[in-house]
LOFIDO-528339 format. One line per 10 residues: number of its first residue (from 1); their letters; for each residue x, y, z of C-alpha. Coordinates in Angstrom, 1 decimal, padded with zeros to 4 digits, always signed. Example, Ala and Ser with C-alpha at 12.3 -4.5 7.8 and 13.67 -1.06 7.14 Angstrom:
1) AS) +012.3:-004.5:+007.8  +013.7:-001.1:+007.1
***
This chain:
1) MNVLLISPKW) +000.0:+000.0:+000.0  +001.2:+003.5:-000.7  +000.9:+005.7:+002.4  +001.4:+009.5:+002.8  +002.1:+010.8:+006.3  +001.7:+014.5:+006.9  +002.9:+016.8:+009.7  +000.8:+020.0:+009.6  +002.4:+023.4:+009.7  +003.0:+025.2:+012.9
11) KSAYSSLNIF) +001.3:+028.6:+012.9  +002.4:+029.8:+016.4  +004.8:+032.6:+017.3  +007.1:+029.8:+018.6  +007.5:+028.4:+015.1  +009.1:+031.7:+014.0  +011.9:+031.0:+016.5  +013.1:+028.1:+014.3  +013.2:+025.6:+017.2  +011.1:+022.8:+015.7
21) LPPLGLMYIA) +012.4:+019.3:+015.2  +011.6:+016.5:+012.7  +008.2:+014.7:+013.2  +009.5:+011.8:+015.2  +006.1:+010.1:+015.7  +005.5:+010.0:+011.9  +009.0:+008.8:+011.3  +008.5:+005.9:+013.7  +005.2:+005.0:+012.0  +006.9:+005.2:+008.6
31) GMLRQNGHNV) +009.6:+002.9:+009.7  +007.1:+000.4:+011.0  +004.9:+000.5:+007.8  +008.0:+000.2:+005.6  +009.2:-002.8:+007.6  +005.9:-004.4:+006.9  +006.1:-003.9:+003.1  +004.4:-000.6:+002.5  +005.6:+002.3:+000.5  +005.7:+005.5:+002.6
41) RIIDENIEPI) +006.3:+009.2:+002.1  +006.5:+011.9:+004.8  +005.7:+015.5:+004.2  +006.4:+018.1:+006.9  +004.6:+021.3:+006.0  +007.1:+023.2:+008.1  +009.8:+022.3:+005.6  +008.0:+021.8:+002.3  +004.7:+022.8:+000.8  +002.1:+020.3:-000.1
51) DYDEFKEYDL) +000.9:+019.8:-003.7  -002.6:+018.4:-003.2  -002.4:+016.7:-006.6  +000.1:+014.4:-005.1  -002.6:+012.8:-003.0  -003.8:+010.8:-006.0  -000.6:+008.7:-005.8  -001.5:+007.3:-002.4  -004.1:+004.9:-001.0  -003.9:+006.1:+002.6
61) VGISSDTCRY) -003.2:+009.5:+004.1  -002.2:+009.8:+007.7  -002.2:+013.1:+009.5  -000.8:+013.9:+012.9  -002.4:+016.6:+015.1  -001.8:+018.3:+018.4  -004.3:+020.8:+019.5  -003.0:+024.1:+018.0  -002.5:+022.4:+014.6  -005.9:+020.6:+014.6
71) PEAVSLAKEA) -007.5:+023.2:+012.3  -004.7:+022.8:+009.7  -005.0:+019.0:+010.1  -008.7:+019.1:+009.3  -008.0:+021.3:+006.3  -005.5:+018.7:+005.0  -008.0:+015.9:+005.6  -010.6:+017.8:+003.6  -008.3:+018.1:+000.6  -007.5:+014.4:+000.8
81) KKRGKIVVMG) -011.1:+013.4:+001.0  -011.9:+015.6:-002.0  -009.5:+013.3:-003.9  -011.2:+010.1:-002.6  -008.5:+009.0:-000.1  -008.9:+007.1:+003.1  -007.8:+009.5:+005.9  -006.5:+008.5:+009.3  -005.7:+011.0:+012.0  -003.7:+010.6:+015.2
91) GFHTTFLDDD) -001.9:+012.5:+017.9  -002.8:+014.0:+021.3  -005.8:+016.2:+020.2  -007.7:+013.5:+018.3  -006.9:+010.8:+020.9  -009.1:+012.7:+023.4  -011.6:+014.4:+021.0  -012.0:+011.6:+018.5  -015.7:+012.2:+018.0  -015.0:+015.7:+016.8
101) AIKTGFVDCV) -012.6:+014.5:+014.1  -015.0:+011.8:+012.8  -017.9:+014.3:+012.7  -016.0:+016.6:+010.4  -016.8:+014.1:+007.6  -013.2:+014.3:+006.4  -011.6:+011.7:+008.8  -012.3:+008.0:+008.3  -010.5:+006.7:+011.3  -008.8:+008.1:+014.5
111) VRGEGEEIMV) -005.9:+006.3:+016.2  -005.9:+006.8:+019.9  -002.5:+006.7:+021.5  +000.7:+005.4:+020.0  +000.2:+004.6:+016.3  +003.0:+002.3:+015.0  +001.4:-001.1:+015.4  -002.2:+000.2:+014.8  -001.3:+001.9:+011.5  +000.1:-001.4:+010.2
121) QIAEALEDGR) -003.1:-003.1:+011.1  -005.2:-000.4:+009.4  -003.1:-000.7:+006.2  -003.4:-004.5:+006.2  -007.2:-004.4:+006.8  -007.6:-002.0:+003.8  -005.5:-004.1:+001.6  -007.4:-007.2:+002.5  -010.8:-005.5:+002.3  -011.5:-006.3:+005.9
131) TFNDIPAITY) -013.5:-004.1:+008.4  -011.8:-002.3:+011.3  -013.8:-004.3:+013.9  -010.8:-006.2:+015.3  -008.3:-003.3:+015.4  -007.9:-001.9:+019.0  -007.7:+001.7:+020.0  -009.4:+003.3:+017.0  -012.5:+005.3:+016.4  -014.4:+005.2:+013.0
141) KEKSKIVRNP) -017.8:+005.5:+011.5  -019.8:+002.5:+010.5  -023.3:+002.8:+009.0  -023.7:+006.4:+010.3  -022.7:+005.4:+013.8  -019.4:+006.3:+015.5  -017.7:+003.1:+016.7  -015.0:+003.3:+019.4  -013.0:+000.1:+019.7  -011.6:-000.3:+023.2
151) GLGIVENIDK) -008.0:+000.2:+024.3  -005.2:+002.7:+023.9  -002.3:+002.4:+021.5  +000.7:+001.3:+023.6  +003.9:-000.3:+022.2  +005.0:-002.4:+025.2  +008.6:-003.0:+023.9  +009.8:+000.1:+022.2  +013.2:-001.5:+021.7  +011.6:-003.7:+019.0
161) LPYPARDLIK) +010.5:-000.7:+016.9  +012.6:+000.1:+013.8  +014.6:+003.3:+013.9  +012.6:+006.4:+012.8  +012.7:+006.7:+009.0  +015.0:+009.7:+008.9  +015.9:+009.1:+005.3  +012.3:+010.0:+004.3  +012.6:+013.6:+005.5  +014.8:+016.6:+004.5
171) IDQYPTTVAG) +016.7:+016.3:+007.7  +019.3:+018.9:+006.8  +016.6:+021.6:+006.6  +015.7:+021.5:+010.3  +017.1:+024.5:+012.2  +017.5:+023.3:+015.8  +021.0:+023.3:+017.2  +022.7:+022.2:+020.4  +025.9:+024.1:+021.2  +025.9:+025.5:+017.7
181) KKATSVLTSR) +025.7:+022.1:+016.0  +022.8:+020.9:+013.9  +020.7:+018.6:+016.0  +018.1:+015.9:+015.5  +015.8:+014.2:+018.0  +016.0:+010.8:+019.7  +013.3:+009.2:+021.9  +014.5:+006.8:+024.6  +011.4:+006.2:+026.6  +007.6:+006.6:+026.7
191) GCPFNCSFCA) +005.0:+007.0:+029.4  +005.2:+009.0:+032.6  +004.4:+007.9:+036.2  +003.7:+011.5:+037.2  +000.4:+013.2:+036.6  +000.9:+017.0:+036.3  -002.5:+018.6:+035.9  -001.6:+020.5:+032.8  +000.0:+017.6:+030.9  -001.7:+014.8:+028.9
201) VTKFSGIKWR) +001.3:+012.5:+028.5  +000.2:+010.0:+031.1  -003.2:+009.7:+029.4  -001.7:+009.4:+026.0  +001.2:+007.0:+026.6  +000.2:+005.5:+029.9  +001.4:+005.8:+033.5  +003.9:+002.9:+033.0  +007.3:+004.2:+032.0  +008.7:+002.1:+029.1
211) ARSAKSIVDE) +012.4:+002.5:+028.4  +014.8:+001.5:+025.6  +018.0:-000.2:+026.5  +021.2:+002.0:+026.7  +022.8:-000.1:+023.9  +019.8:+000.5:+021.6  +020.0:+004.2:+022.2  +023.7:+004.6:+021.7  +023.5:+002.4:+018.6  +021.0:+004.7:+017.1
221) IQTILKKGWA) +023.0:+007.8:+017.9  +026.1:+006.2:+016.3  +024.1:+005.6:+013.2  +022.9:+009.2:+013.1  +026.4:+010.5:+013.4  +027.9:+008.1:+010.9  +025.3:+008.9:+008.2  +025.8:+012.6:+008.8  +022.2:+013.3:+009.7  +023.2:+015.5:+012.7
231) KAIVFVDDNF) +026.1:+016.4:+014.9  +024.1:+016.9:+018.1  +021.2:+015.1:+019.8  +018.0:+016.3:+021.5  +016.6:+013.6:+023.8  +012.8:+014.4:+023.6  +011.7:+012.1:+026.4  +009.4:+013.8:+028.9  +011.8:+012.6:+031.6  +015.1:+011.3:+030.3
241) TLSVKRVKEI) +016.6:+010.8:+033.8  +013.8:+008.8:+035.4  +016.2:+005.8:+035.7  +019.5:+007.0:+037.0  +021.1:+003.6:+036.3  +020.1:+003.8:+032.7  +021.4:+007.4:+032.3  +024.8:+006.4:+033.7  +024.9:+003.4:+031.3  +024.1:+005.6:+028.3
251) CRLIKERALK) +026.9:+008.0:+029.4  +029.3:+005.1:+029.8  +028.7:+003.7:+026.4  +029.0:+007.2:+024.8  +032.4:+007.6:+026.3  +033.4:+004.0:+025.7  +032.8:+004.4:+022.0  +034.5:+007.8:+022.0  +031.4:+009.5:+020.5  +031.8:+013.2:+020.5
261) FPWWCMSRVD) +028.6:+015.2:+020.3  +026.7:+017.8:+022.4  +023.3:+016.8:+023.7  +020.2:+018.1:+025.4  +017.6:+016.4:+027.6  +014.7:+017.0:+030.0  +014.7:+016.2:+033.7  +012.8:+016.7:+036.9  +014.7:+018.8:+039.4  +014.3:+016.4:+042.3
271) TLVKNPDMVE) +016.0:+013.6:+040.3  +019.0:+015.8:+039.6  +019.4:+017.0:+043.2  +019.3:+013.5:+044.6  +021.9:+012.3:+042.1  +024.8:+014.7:+041.6  +027.0:+011.9:+040.5  +024.6:+011.3:+037.5  +024.8:+015.0:+036.6  +028.6:+014.8:+036.6
281) EMASAGCKTV) +028.5:+011.7:+034.3  +026.1:+013.5:+032.0  +028.4:+016.5:+031.7  +031.4:+014.2:+031.0  +029.5:+012.5:+028.2  +028.6:+015.7:+026.4  +025.4:+017.0:+028.0  +025.2:+020.8:+027.3  +021.6:+021.7:+028.3  +018.9:+020.3:+030.6
291) FLGLESGNED) +015.3:+021.4:+030.2  +013.6:+021.8:+033.6  +009.9:+022.2:+034.2  +010.2:+024.7:+037.0  +006.8:+026.1:+036.3  +006.5:+028.6:+039.1  +008.1:+030.6:+041.8  +005.1:+030.1:+044.1  +004.7:+027.0:+046.3  +000.9:+027.1:+046.1
301) TLEDFNKKIS) +001.0:+027.1:+042.3  +003.4:+024.2:+042.2  +001.0:+022.3:+044.5  -002.0:+023.1:+042.2  +000.0:+021.8:+039.3  +000.7:+018.6:+041.2  +004.4:+019.0:+040.4  +005.6:+017.5:+043.7  +008.6:+019.8:+043.8  +009.5:+023.0:+045.6
311) TNTSEKAVNL) +011.2:+026.2:+044.6  +014.1:+025.3:+046.9  +014.7:+022.0:+045.0  +014.5:+023.9:+041.7  +017.2:+026.3:+042.9  +019.5:+023.4:+044.0  +019.0:+021.7:+040.6  +020.0:+024.8:+038.7  +023.1:+025.4:+040.8  +024.1:+021.7:+040.4
321) LRKFGITPYG) +023.8:+021.9:+036.6  +025.8:+025.1:+036.5  +028.5:+023.5:+038.7  +029.2:+020.9:+036.0  +029.0:+023.3:+033.1  +025.5:+022.4:+031.9  +023.2:+025.2:+030.9  +019.9:+025.1:+032.8  +016.9:+025.8:+030.5  +013.9:+026.8:+032.7
331) SFIIGALGET) +010.3:+026.5:+031.7  +007.6:+028.5:+033.5  +003.8:+028.6:+033.3  +001.9:+031.8:+034.1  -001.9:+032.2:+034.6  -002.6:+029.4:+037.0  -006.2:+029.3:+038.3  -005.4:+031.0:+041.6  -002.7:+033.3:+040.4  -002.7:+037.1:+040.7
341) KESILKTIEF) -000.5:+039.7:+039.0  +001.7:+039.7:+042.1  +002.3:+035.9:+042.1  +003.2:+036.0:+038.3  +005.6:+038.8:+038.9  +007.1:+036.7:+041.7  +007.7:+033.9:+039.1  +009.4:+036.3:+036.8  +011.7:+037.5:+039.5  +012.4:+033.8:+040.5
351) SKKLKLGISQ) +013.4:+033.1:+036.9  +015.9:+036.0:+037.1  +017.1:+035.0:+040.6  +018.1:+031.5:+039.3  +020.4:+033.1:+036.7  +019.2:+030.6:+034.1  +020.9:+030.3:+030.7  +017.5:+030.2:+029.0  +013.9:+030.8:+030.2  +010.7:+029.9:+028.5
361) FSILTPFPGT) +007.4:+031.3:+029.6  +003.9:+030.0:+028.6  +000.4:+030.7:+029.5  -001.5:+027.9:+031.3  -003.5:+026.1:+028.6  -006.1:+023.4:+029.2  -005.2:+020.9:+026.5  -007.7:+018.1:+025.9  -006.8:+015.0:+027.8  -005.4:+016.8:+030.8
371) DLFNSIKERI) -007.0:+016.9:+034.3  -007.0:+020.7:+033.9  -009.2:+020.5:+030.7  -011.7:+018.2:+032.4  -011.9:+020.4:+035.5  -012.5:+023.8:+033.8  -014.1:+022.7:+030.6  -017.1:+025.0:+031.2  -014.8:+028.0:+031.6  -013.1:+027.6:+028.2
381) VERDWSKFDA) -014.1:+030.6:+026.1  -011.8:+030.2:+023.1  -013.2:+027.9:+020.4  -010.4:+028.4:+017.9  -008.1:+025.4:+018.6  -005.2:+027.2:+016.9  -005.1:+029.6:+019.9  -004.2:+026.7:+022.2  -000.5:+027.4:+021.7  +000.4:+028.5:+025.3
391) LHLVFKHDKL) +000.6:+032.1:+024.1  -003.1:+032.9:+024.6  -005.4:+032.8:+027.6  -008.2:+030.5:+026.4  -010.3:+030.3:+029.6  -012.1:+032.7:+031.9  -009.6:+033.5:+034.7  -011.0:+034.4:+038.1  -008.5:+037.2:+038.9  -007.0:+038.3:+035.6
401) SRKQVHKLLV) -008.2:+039.4:+032.2  -006.9:+038.1:+028.9  -005.1:+041.4:+028.3  -003.4:+041.3:+031.7  -002.1:+037.8:+031.2  -000.8:+038.6:+027.7  +001.0:+041.7:+029.0  +002.5:+039.7:+031.8  +003.8:+037.1:+029.3  +005.5:+039.9:+027.3
411) KAYASFYSQP) +006.9:+041.4:+030.5  +008.3:+038.0:+031.5  +010.3:+037.6:+028.2  +011.3:+041.3:+028.1  +012.4:+041.3:+031.8  +014.4:+038.1:+031.5  +016.2:+038.7:+028.2  +016.9:+042.3:+028.8  +019.0:+041.5:+031.9  +022.5:+043.0:+031.5
421) RIIFRFFKDI) +024.2:+039.6:+032.2  +022.2:+038.0:+029.3  +023.0:+040.8:+026.8  +026.6:+040.9:+028.0  +027.0:+037.2:+027.5  +025.7:+037.3:+024.0  +028.0:+040.1:+022.9  +031.0:+038.7:+024.8  +030.8:+035.4:+023.0  +030.4:+037.1:+019.7
431) LKGNFKFLSG) +033.5:+039.2:+020.2  +035.3:+036.0:+021.1  +034.2:+034.4:+017.9  +031.9:+032.1:+019.7  +028.6:+032.2:+017.9  +026.7:+029.6:+019.7  +024.6:+032.2:+021.5  +023.5:+033.9:+018.2  +020.4:+031.8:+018.2  +019.6:+033.0:+021.7
441) LKIFFRFLKA) +020.0:+036.6:+020.6  +017.6:+036.0:+017.7  +015.1:+034.6:+020.2  +015.4:+037.7:+022.3  +014.8:+040.1:+019.5  +011.9:+038.0:+018.0  +010.2:+037.9:+021.4  +010.8:+041.6:+021.8  +009.2:+042.2:+018.4  +006.3:+039.9:+019.3
451) GIIRLFYPSK) +005.9:+041.8:+022.6  +005.6:+045.2:+020.9  +003.0:+043.8:+018.5  +001.1:+042.2:+021.4  +001.1:+045.4:+023.5  +000.3:+048.0:+020.8  -001.7:+045.9:+018.3  -003.4:+043.2:+020.4  -005.9:+042.4:+017.7  -003.1:+040.8:+015.6
461) ID) -002.5:+038.4:+018.5  -005.8:+038.0:+020.3
***
């Protein structure tokens, strides 16, 4: 069967920062389909435009969708259906709002959860002329009735999956870098045992953490480096450091094979603080940046988020990373249900107090599938899913207006990136001939520009 997989275009302010990575989920599905004898093509709209006439060459069109890209995904599905194609949609948004996708009339089937094994079953059923009755974790329409087969798509042994089909994308055109070197993404685990109120990962991939072996991971990295697909790695696991033993084994193998590349990962702060020896191993194996979900400078807000961390732990983790020469990348969420202007300003000051290398600020967004979405569903006032990009306030806040929250977001970025130490660091490195912070400088000016637009021309944003 000829299968076309499409990653819809990002239309958020964040996309202008050139920090997007290849569509790893589609690349895994492509690898699995190809392993089972199907012909596959991937189109990432962020890299190349779509010629709708190409749809005629394929039997099946698969489209991924998170919430803010859902309108674009539906538009793509409409074009595919115009040309008589079978359309399958998957991803976080449609996993939890599968009915909506089917009711558009442009989507034949929704895959709920991880799609590698299920997409193979769908393709085989279509080839054999069979119904979808025995395929788990899908939603489809049969005789004007929406049918939801039980289950959630979960790949129990992710070590058995083929490597992502990186040869099917224009990998050299992705702009993300680590320490100034072109990077690509690697996934080493799925699932999450934590259940933060604003995150849907546990509901999408399950509460059971499933990890690949250290050997499998380093083998894949070695292949990437050998083929010249990238010179740096971004580990995109929601919590790369959940198993300290595994992280140490990965670092040992990297050093044992004399692989030289910078890398980036995500971690919880409490794991780092409890394991300084692991952080030292990470640094010695090339780790340059760790993304930390710090979220807030207020203890009450952290409790509301069910983060199970404290600001004190966050501060210790940042200092520990800095001690070993690793740049801490802090992520913060503003606009929590009980927050006031004063508590948000406290978070902004906390981000500056930590002296982070990079800070990211987002507005609390109730994504479908999260506990937050279910608890405040009746307060959501925004019906345009493209606004669910963490840059818009989409629900009625008890204490703050939409305009106030948007202004505070701009203030957060402007306040952090206009610090003398940040500007001095950028220009100091440029004068030294070290251009790795140029991307950071671009981010600062782009957010400054976005902030000016948001403050003086709010209709363009809101």
